[in-house]
N, C-alpha and C positions, 0 to 999 in steps of 0.2 A: 407525350410518351406515358405520363402517369395515368392519363385517362384510359389508355389501352390496357394498362395493368388492372385498373379498377373494373373495366368491362370484363376482362378475363376472370377476375375473382368473382364478380357477380354472376357470371355464367356458371362457374363451378358451384356457387351457392344455389343456383336454381336446380342443378342436378342433384345436389345433396338434399335439398329441401324435400324432394319426393320420398326420401327414405327416413325422415326424422319422426314421422308419426304424429304430426300436428293434426288437429281436427280440420275438416275440409274448409270451413269458413276462415279459419286462421291462415291456412295454407293459401287460400285464394287472395287474401289481403296481402300476404307477404309476396306472392308472385306478382300482383299488380304493382305494389310499391317498388319492387325490384325492376320491373319493366319500365316504370316511369323514370327511375334513376338512370337506367341504361339509355333510354331515349334522350333524356336531357343531356347526358354526357356526349352522346353521338352528335346531336344537333349543335352543341357547343363547340365540339371539335371541328365540325364542318364550317361553322361561322367564323371561328378563329383562323382556320386555314385560309378561308376566302379573304379575310381582312389582311392576313400576312401577305398574300399575293398582291392585293391592291396596293399596299404600302410599298412593296418591292417594286412594282411597276411604276408608281409615281416617283419613287426615288430614282430609278433608272432614267425616267423622262426628265427630271430636273437636272440630273448630271449631264445628260445629253445636251440640254439647253445651255447649261453653263459652259460646256466645252465649245459649243457653237458660238456663243457670245464672245468667248476668249479669242477665237480665231477671226472674228469679224472686226 
């Protein structure tokens, strides 16, 4: 959730950055750095979501095994 907020804030930062009057070279560095941060947060969110799904699936599988073993 907090990564979504940070991505939104960084998006607004990119919009505002165009109006701040920085020299082109500084603006380019800031845009690239912001893009790297956004990409990192997005990939991190994807990886953590996938990990949560795998943990949930293995947990459900172990619960099903436990229930089966109790009935046998």
